[in-house]
N, CA, C and O atoms as CSV, one atom per row, in Angstrom:
chain,resi,resn,atom,element,x,y,z
A,1,MET,N,N,25.616,82.195,40.814
A,1,MET,CA,C,24.810,81.029,41.083
A,1,MET,C,C,25.185,79.941,40.073
A,1,MET,O,O,25.274,80.218,38.876
A,2,PRO,N,N,25.403,78.720,40.534
A,2,PRO,CA,C,25.689,77.608,39.615
A,2,PRO,C,C,24.493,77.344,38.693
A,2,PRO,O,O,23.342,77.389,39.127
A,3,LEU,N,N,24.776,77.075,37.441
A,3,LEU,CA,C,23.703,76.862,36.456
A,3,LEU,C,C,22.760,75.728,36.853
A,3,LEU,O,O,21.558,75.796,36.593
A,4,GLU,N,N,23.301,74.693,37.478
A,4,GLU,CA,C,22.455,73.550,37.833
A,4,GLU,C,C,21.411,73.893,38.903
A,4,GLU,O,O,20.475,73.122,39.116
A,5,ARG,N,N,21.559,75.030,39.570
A,5,ARG,CA,C,20.582,75.453,40.576
A,5,ARG,C,C,19.459,76.301,39.989
A,5,ARG,O,O,18.477,76.583,40.676
A,6,ILE,N,N,19.588,76.705,38.745
A,6,ILE,CA,C,18.557,77.518,38.110
A,6,ILE,C,C,17.463,76.601,37.577
A,6,ILE,O,O,17.732,75.671,36.818
A,7,LYS,N,N,16.245,76.870,37.978
A,7,LYS,CA,C,15.108,76.045,37.534
A,7,LYS,C,C,14.512,76.668,36.276
A,7,LYS,O,O,14.134,77.839,36.269
A,8,LEU,N,N,14.435,75.877,35.224
A,8,LEU,CA,C,13.907,76.334,33.944
A,8,LEU,C,C,12.637,75.572,33.598
A,8,LEU,O,O,12.462,74.431,34.026
A,9,PRO,N,N,11.762,76.185,32.835
A,9,PRO,CA,C,10.576,75.465,32.360
A,9,PRO,C,C,10.984,74.323,31.430
A,9,PRO,O,O,12.071,74.336,30.853
A,10,ALA,N,N,10.112,73.352,31.297
A,10,ALA,CA,C,10.362,72.216,30.402
A,10,ALA,C,C,10.680,72.710,29.000
A,10,ALA,O,O,10.013,73.608,28.485
A,11,GLY,N,N,11.687,72.129,28.391
A,11,GLY,CA,C,12.064,72.481,27.027
A,11,GLY,C,C,13.115,73.581,26.926
A,11,GLY,O,O,13.611,73.852,25.833
A,12,PHE,N,N,13.465,74.219,28.042
A,12,PHE,CA,C,14.465,75.277,28.033
A,12,PHE,C,C,15.821,74.714,28.426
A,12,PHE,O,O,15.912,73.702,29.122
A,13,HIS,N,N,16.874,75.387,27.969
A,13,HIS,CA,C,18.246,74.976,28.250
A,13,HIS,C,C,19.060,76.217,28.578
A,13,HIS,O,O,18.807,77.289,28.028
A,14,ILE,N,N,20.033,76.083,29.466
A,14,ILE,CA,C,20.896,77.203,29.821
A,14,ILE,C,C,22.352,76.754,29.770
A,14,ILE,O,O,22.679,75.622,30.125
A,15,ALA,N,N,23.221,77.660,29.321
A,15,ALA,CA,C,24.662,77.384,29.263
A,15,ALA,C,C,25.410,78.705,29.406
A,15,ALA,O,O,24.837,79.774,29.195
A,16,VAL,N,N,26.667,78.632,29.757
A,16,VAL,CA,C,27.493,79.824,29.886
A,16,VAL,C,C,27.922,80.294,28.499
A,16,VAL,O,O,28.502,79.526,27.732
A,17,PHE,N,N,27.639,81.540,28.183
A,17,PHE,CA,C,28.066,82.148,26.912
A,17,PHE,C,C,29.503,82.633,27.024
A,17,PHE,O,O,30.308,82.412,26.119
A,18,ALA,N,N,29.829,83.298,28.141
A,18,ALA,CA,C,31.173,83.828,28.365
A,18,ALA,C,C,31.502,83.755,29.848
A,18,ALA,O,O,30.707,84.173,30.690
A,19,ALA,N,N,32.661,83.228,30.157
A,19,ALA,CA,C,33.128,83.195,31.537
A,19,ALA,C,C,34.123,84.338,31.739
A,19,ALA,O,O,34.611,84.929,30.775
A,20,ASP,N,N,34.409,84.631,32.977
A,20,ASP,CA,C,35.437,85.618,33.319
A,20,ASP,C,C,35.143,87.026,32.817
A,20,ASP,O,O,36.043,87.727,32.355
A,21,VAL,N,N,33.897,87.432,32.909
A,21,VAL,CA,C,33.542,88.832,32.659
A,21,VAL,C,C,33.061,89.359,34.012
A,21,VAL,O,O,31.866,89.386,34.306
A,22,GLU,N,N,34.024,89.770,34.813
A,22,GLU,CA,C,33.789,90.140,36.201
A,22,GLU,C,C,32.852,91.335,36.324
A,22,GLU,O,O,33.067,92.366,35.688
A,23,ASN,N,N,31.824,91.197,37.135
A,23,ASN,CA,C,30.899,92.269,37.463
A,23,ASN,C,C,30.178,92.843,36.243
A,23,ASN,O,O,29.976,94.054,36.146
A,24,ALA,N,N,29.794,91.970,35.321
A,24,ALA,CA,C,29.036,92.410,34.146
A,24,ALA,C,C,27.762,93.098,34.606
A,24,ALA,O,O,27.043,92.575,35.457
A,25,ARG,N,N,27.480,94.267,34.048
A,25,ARG,CA,C,26.334,95.052,34.501
A,25,ARG,C,C,25.281,95.211,33.408
A,25,ARG,O,O,24.097,94.977,33.647
A,26,SER,N,N,25.704,95.605,32.222
A,26,SER,CA,C,24.740,95.818,31.147
A,26,SER,C,C,25.302,95.288,29.847
A,26,SER,O,O,26.515,95.227,29.646
A,27,MET,N,N,24.382,94.903,28.964
A,27,MET,CA,C,24.769,94.249,27.715
A,27,MET,C,C,23.956,94.804,26.557
A,27,MET,O,O,22.836,95.286,26.725
A,28,ALA,N,N,24.563,94.721,25.368
A,28,ALA,CA,C,23.867,95.102,24.139
A,28,ALA,C,C,24.323,94.164,23.025
A,28,ALA,O,O,25.520,93.946,22.837
A,29,TRP,N,N,23.381,93.625,22.305
A,29,TRP,CA,C,23.634,92.667,21.213
A,29,TRP,C,C,23.607,93.420,19.894
A,29,TRP,O,O,22.729,94.257,19.682
A,30,ASN,N,N,24.554,93.139,19.001
A,30,ASN,CA,C,24.574,93.834,17.718
A,30,ASN,C,C,23.656,93.186,16.685
A,30,ASN,O,O,23.565,93.667,15.555
A,31,GLY,N,N,22.983,92.117,17.049
A,31,GLY,CA,C,22.049,91.465,16.136
A,31,GLY,C,C,22.697,90.467,15.207
A,31,GLY,O,O,22.013,89.844,14.396
A,32,LYS,N,N,24.012,90.301,15.309
A,32,LYS,CA,C,24.732,89.373,14.432
A,32,LYS,C,C,25.577,88.380,15.225
A,32,LYS,O,O,25.238,87.201,15.332
A,33,ASP,N,N,26.673,88.875,15.773
A,33,ASP,CA,C,27.636,87.959,16.380
A,33,ASP,C,C,28.343,88.498,17.615
A,33,ASP,O,O,29.191,87.807,18.178
A,34,THR,N,N,28.020,89.709,18.053
A,34,THR,CA,C,28.778,90.321,19.133
A,34,THR,C,C,27.880,90.837,20.247
A,34,THR,O,O,26.895,91.535,20.007
A,35,LEU,N,N,28.248,90.473,21.474
A,35,LEU,CA,C,27.598,90.980,22.665
A,35,LEU,C,C,28.565,91.964,23.320
A,35,LEU,O,O,29.690,91.598,23.661
A,36,TYR,N,N,28.130,93.206,23.493
A,36,TYR,CA,C,28.936,94.224,24.164
A,36,TYR,C,C,28.524,94.242,25.631
A,36,TYR,O,O,27.336,94.297,25.951
A,37,VAL,N,N,29.519,94.195,26.524
A,37,VAL,CA,C,29.248,94.074,27.956
A,37,VAL,C,C,30.029,95.128,28.725
A,37,VAL,O,O,31.242,95.258,28.560
A,38,GLY,N,N,29.325,95.881,29.569
A,38,GLY,CA,C,29.961,96.840,30.465
A,38,GLY,C,C,30.132,96.226,31.837
A,38,GLY,O,O,29.240,95.535,32.328
A,39,THR,N,N,31.280,96.475,32.464
A,39,THR,CA,C,31.565,95.956,33.795
A,39,THR,C,C,31.704,97.140,34.744
A,39,THR,O,O,32.689,97.876,34.690
A,40,ARG,N,N,30.742,97.314,35.587
A,40,ARG,CA,C,30.642,98.512,36.424
A,40,ARG,C,C,31.868,98.737,37.300
A,40,ARG,O,O,32.482,99.801,37.219
A,41,ASN,N,N,32.241,97.782,38.125
A,41,ASN,CA,C,33.355,97.992,39.051
A,41,ASN,C,C,34.712,97.949,38.363
A,41,ASN,O,O,35.628,98.665,38.766
A,42,GLU,N,N,34.854,97.140,37.355
A,42,GLU,CA,C,36.127,97.017,36.640
A,42,GLU,C,C,36.384,98.230,35.748
A,42,GLU,O,O,37.536,98.593,35.509
A,43,GLY,N,N,35.313,98.856,35.257
A,43,GLY,CA,C,35.466,100.032,34.396
A,43,GLY,C,C,35.801,99.699,32.965
A,43,GLY,O,O,36.399,100.514,32.261
A,44,SER,N,N,35.426,98.513,32.521
A,44,SER,CA,C,35.745,98.082,31.154
A,44,SER,C,C,34.486,97.779,30.355
A,44,SER,O,O,33.419,97.522,30.911
A,45,VAL,N,N,34.638,97.816,29.044
A,45,VAL,CA,C,33.598,97.364,28.115
A,45,VAL,C,C,34.255,96.347,27.199
A,45,VAL,O,O,35.324,96.594,26.642
A,46,TYR,N,N,33.605,95.201,27.049
A,46,TYR,CA,C,34.133,94.126,26.216
A,46,TYR,C,C,33.231,93.881,25.015
A,46,TYR,O,O,32.023,94.110,25.066
A,47,ALA,N,N,33.846,93.410,23.934
A,47,ALA,CA,C,33.127,92.879,22.783
A,47,ALA,C,C,33.350,91.374,22.821
A,47,ALA,O,O,34.480,90.911,22.673
A,48,LEU,N,N,32.285,90.611,23.017
A,48,LEU,CA,C,32.350,89.158,23.077
A,48,LEU,C,C,31.765,88.613,21.783
A,48,LEU,O,O,30.569,88.759,21.528
A,49,VAL,N,N,32.601,87.988,20.969
A,49,VAL,CA,C,32.214,87.586,19.620
A,49,VAL,C,C,31.986,86.082,19.543
A,49,VAL,O,O,32.830,85.290,19.962
A,50,ASP,N,N,30.833,85.703,19.001
A,50,ASP,CA,C,30.509,84.309,18.685
A,50,ASP,C,C,30.551,84.191,17.162
A,50,ASP,O,O,29.521,84.319,16.500
A,51,SER,N,N,31.719,83.952,16.616
A,51,SER,CA,C,31.893,83.986,15.156
A,51,SER,C,C,31.327,82.774,14.437
A,51,SER,O,O,31.060,82.852,13.238
A,52,ASN,N,N,31.134,81.654,15.127
A,52,ASN,CA,C,30.649,80.451,14.448
A,52,ASN,C,C,29.213,80.070,14.814
A,52,ASN,O,O,28.715,79.038,14.366
A,53,GLY,N,N,28.548,80.894,15.622
A,53,GLY,CA,C,27.139,80.661,15.929
A,53,GLY,C,C,26.862,79.508,16.877
A,53,GLY,O,O,25.753,78.975,16.881
A,54,ASP,N,N,27.851,79.104,17.688
A,54,ASP,CA,C,27.622,77.991,18.617
A,54,ASP,C,C,27.222,78.451,20.017
A,54,ASP,O,O,27.184,77.651,20.951
A,55,TYR,N,N,26.928,79.731,20.157
A,55,TYR,CA,C,26.501,80.327,21.424
A,55,TYR,C,C,27.573,80.258,22.506
A,55,TYR,O,O,27.271,80.128,23.693
A,56,ARG,N,N,28.822,80.347,22.080
A,56,ARG,CA,C,29.985,80.424,22.965
A,56,ARG,C,C,30.924,81.488,22.408
A,56,ARG,O,O,31.064,81.636,21.194
A,57,VAL,N,N,31.559,82.217,23.304
A,57,VAL,CA,C,32.470,83.279,22.873
A,57,VAL,C,C,33.723,82.679,22.237
A,57,VAL,O,O,34.372,81.806,22.813
A,58,ASP,N,N,34.049,83.165,21.037
A,58,ASP,CA,C,35.259,82.737,20.329
A,58,ASP,C,C,36.371,83.763,20.451
A,58,ASP,O,O,37.549,83.409,20.490
A,59,MET,N,N,35.997,85.036,20.510
A,59,MET,CA,C,36.969,86.120,20.624
A,59,MET,C,C,36.456,87.138,21.628
A,59,MET,O,O,35.252,87.360,21.757
A,60,ARG,N,N,37.394,87.748,22.334
A,60,ARG,CA,C,37.048,88.756,23.338
A,60,ARG,C,C,37.978,89.947,23.141
A,60,ARG,O,O,39.200,89.801,23.128
A,61,TYR,N,N,37.386,91.121,22.989
A,61,TYR,CA,C,38.158,92.346,22.797
A,61,TYR,C,C,37.814,93.338,23.899
A,61,TYR,O,O,36.667,93.412,24.340
A,62,VAL,N,N,38.800,94.094,24.339
A,62,VAL,CA,C,38.558,95.194,25.257
A,62,VAL,C,C,38.260,96.416,24.402
A,62,VAL,O,O,39.147,96.936,23.725
A,63,VAL,N,N,37.025,96.871,24.431
A,63,VAL,CA,C,36.634,98.068,23.685
A,63,VAL,C,C,37.096,99.308,24.434
A,63,VAL,O,O,37.550,100.278,23.828
A,64,ALA,N,N,36.975,99.266,25.779
A,64,ALA,CA,C,37.362,100.415,26.601
A,64,ALA,C,C,37.744,99.927,27.985
A,64,ALA,O,O,37.227,98.917,28.462
A,65,ASP,N,N,38.653,100.650,28.629
A,65,ASP,CA,C,38.951,100.378,30.027
A,65,ASP,C,C,39.268,101.693,30.728
A,65,ASP,O,O,39.479,102.723,30.088
A,66,GLY,N,N,39.296,101.635,32.038
A,66,GLY,CA,C,39.526,102.848,32.814
A,66,GLY,C,C,38.340,103.787,32.858
A,66,GLY,O,O,38.499,104.970,33.161
A,67,LEU,N,N,37.147,103.280,32.559
A,67,LEU,CA,C,35.948,104.111,32.575
A,67,LEU,C,C,35.405,104.239,33.996
A,67,LEU,O,O,35.745,103.448,34.876
A,68,ASN,N,N,34.569,105.228,34.204
A,68,ASN,CA,C,33.951,105.497,35.488
A,68,ASN,C,C,32.597,104.791,35.555
A,68,ASN,O,O,31.567,105.371,35.213
A,69,MET,N,N,32.611,103.538,35.998
A,69,MET,CA,C,31.401,102.731,36.162
A,69,MET,C,C,30.525,102.705,34.896
A,69,MET,O,O,29.422,103.250,34.908
A,70,PRO,N,N,30.991,102.089,33.824
A,70,PRO,CA,C,30.167,102.016,32.610
A,70,PRO,C,C,28.942,101.128,32.843
A,70,PRO,O,O,29.026,99.903,32.747
A,71,ASN,N,N,27.822,101.748,33.146
A,71,ASN,CA,C,26.643,101.002,33.567
A,71,ASN,C,C,25.473,101.087,32.609
A,71,ASN,O,O,24.374,100.649,32.946
A,72,GLY,N,N,25.674,101.627,31.448
A,72,GLY,CA,C,24.628,101.657,30.429
A,72,GLY,C,C,25.265,101.425,29.077
A,72,GLY,O,O,26.177,102.156,28.690
A,73,ILE,N,N,24.801,100.421,28.351
A,73,ILE,CA,C,25.355,100.079,27.045
A,73,ILE,C,C,24.187,99.991,26.066
A,73,ILE,O,O,23.201,99.302,26.329
A,74,VAL,N,N,24.301,100.687,24.944
A,74,VAL,CA,C,23.268,100.623,23.907
A,74,VAL,C,C,23.956,100.498,22.556
A,74,VAL,O,O,24.908,101.222,22.264
A,75,TYR,N,N,23.469,99.574,21.736
A,75,TYR,CA,C,23.943,99.423,20.360
A,75,TYR,C,C,22.837,99.937,19.451
A,75,TYR,O,O,21.699,99.475,19.528
A,76,HIS,N,N,23.173,100.899,18.585
A,76,HIS,CA,C,22.158,101.464,17.695
A,76,HIS,C,C,22.801,101.867,16.376
A,76,HIS,O,O,23.770,102.626,16.354
A,77,ALA,N,N,22.262,101.361,15.289
A,77,ALA,CA,C,22.672,101.736,13.926
A,77,ALA,C,C,24.192,101.627,13.739
A,77,ALA,O,O,24.809,102.480,13.102
A,78,GLY,N,N,24.786,100.566,14.301
A,78,GLY,CA,C,26.212,100.325,14.126
A,78,GLY,C,C,27.119,101.025,15.105
A,78,GLY,O,O,28.333,100.824,15.078
A,79,ASP,N,N,26.545,101.857,15.981
A,79,ASP,CA,C,27.340,102.593,16.963
A,79,ASP,C,C,27.060,102.044,18.363
A,79,ASP,O,O,25.973,101.535,18.636
A,80,LEU,N,N,28.063,102.155,19.247
A,80,LEU,CA,C,27.905,101.732,20.628
A,80,LEU,C,C,27.927,102.962,21.519
A,80,LEU,O,O,28.837,103.787,21.434
A,81,TYR,N,N,26.916,103.080,22.376
A,81,TYR,CA,C,26.816,104.172,23.334
A,81,TYR,C,C,27.072,103.598,24.726
A,81,TYR,O,O,26.507,102.572,25.104
A,82,VAL,N,N,27.928,104.276,25.475
A,82,VAL,CA,C,28.285,103.818,26.812
A,82,VAL,C,C,28.059,104.967,27.791
A,82,VAL,O,O,28.609,106.055,27.624
A,83,ALA,N,N,27.241,104.712,28.817
A,83,ALA,CA,C,26.998,105.712,29.852
A,83,ALA,C,C,27.922,105.441,31.023
A,83,ALA,O,O,27.900,104.363,31.617
A,84,GLU,N,N,28.735,106.439,31.346
A,84,GLU,CA,C,29.509,106.418,32.578
A,84,GLU,C,C,28.695,107.192,33.611
A,84,GLU,O,O,27.602,107.666,33.304
A,85,VAL,N,N,29.207,107.323,34.815
A,85,VAL,CA,C,28.490,108.073,35.839
A,85,VAL,C,C,28.252,109.505,35.388
A,85,VAL,O,O,27.171,110.052,35.609
A,86,ASP,N,N,29.245,110.117,34.760
A,86,ASP,CA,C,29.177,111.550,34.477
A,86,ASP,C,C,29.087,111.944,33.009
A,86,ASP,O,O,29.010,113.133,32.700
A,87,LYS,N,N,29.095,110.976,32.099
A,87,LYS,CA,C,29.031,111.321,30.684
A,87,LYS,C,C,28.568,110.143,29.835
A,87,LYS,O,O,28.477,109.009,30.306
A,88,ILE,N,N,28.278,110.445,28.568
A,88,ILE,CA,C,27.887,109.417,27.606
A,88,ILE,C,C,28.874,109.459,26.453
A,88,ILE,O,O,29.157,110.515,25.887
A,89,LEU,N,N,29.395,108.269,26.116
A,89,LEU,CA,C,30.378,108.123,25.045
A,89,LEU,C,C,29.752,107.425,23.842
A,89,LEU,O,O,28.808,106.648,23.983
A,90,LYS,N,N,30.286,107.709,22.667
A,90,LYS,CA,C,29.829,107.054,21.444
A,90,LYS,C,C,31.039,106.482,20.703
A,90,LYS,O,O,32.021,107.177,20.443
A,91,TYR,N,N,30.934,105.196,20.373
A,91,TYR,CA,C,31.942,104.507,19.576
A,91,TYR,C,C,31.319,104.261,18.207
A,91,TYR,O,O,30.509,103.348,18.041
A,92,LYS,N,N,31.694,105.066,17.241
A,92,LYS,CA,C,31.106,105.020,15.892
A,92,LYS,C,C,31.604,103.788,15.141
A,92,LYS,O,O,32.783,103.440,15.205
A,93,ASN,N,N,30.689,103.138,14.431
A,93,ASN,CA,C,31.000,101.942,13.630
A,93,ASN,C,C,31.758,100.900,14.448
A,93,ASN,O,O,32.779,100.378,14.000
A,94,ILE,N,N,31.270,100.605,15.625
A,94,ILE,CA,C,31.981,99.758,16.576
A,94,ILE,C,C,32.303,98.370,16.039
A,94,ILE,O,O,33.364,97.832,16.355
A,95,ASP,N,N,31.437,97.778,15.249
A,95,ASP,CA,C,31.705,96.425,14.752
A,95,ASP,C,C,32.956,96.375,13.880
A,95,ASP,O,O,33.646,95.357,13.840
A,96,GLU,N,N,33.243,97.448,13.198
A,96,GLU,CA,C,34.410,97.490,12.314
A,96,GLU,C,C,35.708,97.755,13.070
A,96,GLU,O,O,36.786,97.415,12.581
A,97,ILE,N,N,35.622,98.360,14.262
A,97,ILE,CA,C,36.834,98.786,14.960
A,97,ILE,C,C,36.983,98.181,16.353
A,97,ILE,O,O,37.895,98.563,17.087
A,98,LYS,N,N,36.118,97.251,16.736
A,98,LYS,CA,C,36.116,96.729,18.106
A,98,LYS,C,C,37.445,96.107,18.512
A,98,LYS,O,O,37.781,96.116,19.696
A,99,HIS,N,N,38.198,95.575,17.584
A,99,HIS,CA,C,39.475,94.927,17.889
A,99,HIS,C,C,40.632,95.920,18.046
A,99,HIS,O,O,41.758,95.502,18.315
A,100,GLN,N,N,40.382,97.217,17.886
A,100,GLN,CA,C,41.442,98.229,17.908
A,100,GLN,C,C,41.466,99.089,19.170
A,100,GLN,O,O,42.199,100.078,19.198
A,101,THR,N,N,40.705,98.765,20.211
A,101,THR,CA,C,40.533,99.634,21.376
A,101,THR,C,C,40.247,101.054,20.889
A,101,THR,O,O,41.090,101.942,21.014
A,102,PRO,N,N,39.059,101.259,20.335
A,102,PRO,CA,C,38.719,102.529,19.677
A,102,PRO,C,C,38.618,103.719,20.622
A,102,PRO,O,O,38.417,103.568,21.828
A,103,LYS,N,N,38.760,104.893,20.047
A,103,LYS,CA,C,38.599,106.149,20.790
A,103,LYS,C,C,37.154,106.631,20.610
A,103,LYS,O,O,36.658,106.713,19.486
A,104,PRO,N,N,36.488,106.946,21.721
A,104,PRO,CA,C,35.103,107.413,21.624
A,104,PRO,C,C,35.030,108.924,21.457
A,104,PRO,O,O,36.006,109.645,21.664
A,105,SER,N,N,33.852,109.371,21.078
A,105,SER,CA,C,33.559,110.800,21.167
A,105,SER,C,C,32.619,110.969,22.360
A,105,SER,O,O,31.810,110.088,22.651
A,106,VAL,N,N,32.728,112.085,23.032
A,106,VAL,CA,C,31.843,112.393,24.161
A,106,VAL,C,C,30.630,113.104,23.581
A,106,VAL,O,O,30.756,114.155,22.952
A,107,ILE,N,N,29.447,112.519,23.800
A,107,ILE,CA,C,28.251,113.153,23.239
A,107,ILE,C,C,27.447,113.921,24.287
A,107,ILE,O,O,26.586,114.733,23.949
A,108,TYR,N,N,27.739,113.651,25.572
A,108,TYR,CA,C,27.090,114.414,26.643
A,108,TYR,C,C,27.957,114.299,27.888
A,108,TYR,O,O,28.372,113.199,28.254
A,109,GLU,N,N,28.237,115.427,28.545
A,109,GLU,CA,C,29.103,115.371,29.727
A,109,GLU,C,C,28.628,116.254,30.869
A,109,GLU,O,O,29.443,116.755,31.645
A,110,ASP,N,N,27.345,116.448,30.979
A,110,ASP,CA,C,26.813,117.289,32.048
A,110,ASP,C,C,25.958,116.479,33.017
A,110,ASP,O,O,24.951,116.975,33.522
A,111,LEU,N,N,26.355,115.239,33.277
A,111,LEU,CA,C,25.644,114.395,34.236
A,111,LEU,C,C,26.238,114.594,35.624
A,111,LEU,O,O,27.372,115.057,35.745
A,112,PRO,N,N,25.495,114.253,36.671
A,112,PRO,CA,C,26.051,114.361,38.018
A,112,PRO,C,C,27.300,113.483,38.151
A,112,PRO,O,O,27.390,112.431,37.517
A,113,THR,N,N,28.247,113.909,38.961
A,113,THR,CA,C,29.505,113.176,39.096
A,113,THR,C,C,29.543,112.228,40.289
A,113,THR,O,O,30.480,111.438,40.410
A,114,GLU,N,N,28.552,112.285,41.171
A,114,GLU,CA,C,28.543,111.428,42.352
A,114,GLU,C,C,28.338,109.972,41.946
A,114,GLU,O,O,27.492,109.673,41.103
A,115,SER,N,N,29.102,109.080,42.538
A,115,SER,CA,C,29.067,107.672,42.129
A,115,SER,C,C,27.730,107.008,42.368
A,115,SER,O,O,27.406,106.045,41.673
A,116,HIS,N,N,26.925,107.483,43.332
A,116,HIS,CA,C,25.646,106.809,43.591
A,116,HIS,C,C,24.682,106.940,42.392
A,116,HIS,O,O,23.685,106.220,42.338
A,117,HIS,N,N,24.952,107.819,41.456
A,117,HIS,CA,C,24.120,107.897,40.240
A,117,HIS,C,C,24.366,106.716,39.326
A,117,HIS,O,O,23.542,106.423,38.459
A,118,GLY,N,N,25.490,106.030,39.504
A,118,GLY,CA,C,25.815,104.868,38.694
A,118,GLY,C,C,25.385,103.541,39.295
A,118,GLY,O,O,25.542,102.495,38.665
A,119,TRP,N,N,24.850,103.571,40.490
A,119,TRP,CA,C,24.430,102.327,41.135
A,119,TRP,C,C,23.095,101.989,40.671
A,119,TRP,O,O,22.536,100.973,41.084
């Protein structure tokens, strides 16, 4: 939807934070400068960094790709948790390694494998 069609209450403003994040499904903010975004159909997770605080993305990193519908993203205590259809991954100390396409550990892998669980 074009931003100009969104009706906001008086005093509110809206702008695009990041363009070209196809099929963004879930997001998690690290509380500082990075928004982590999972893209369900694309199978990727991005780190979108606003390094200067202007509410626009300055850097974009691919944290993961080739995932099975990453539709749940949680940032907790410096770690990023990503739920795929059939498992949950953990990226430890993600803020320090987001630019390196980090390797996750699998913390749970006994979820149903049918794709409709990810919708």
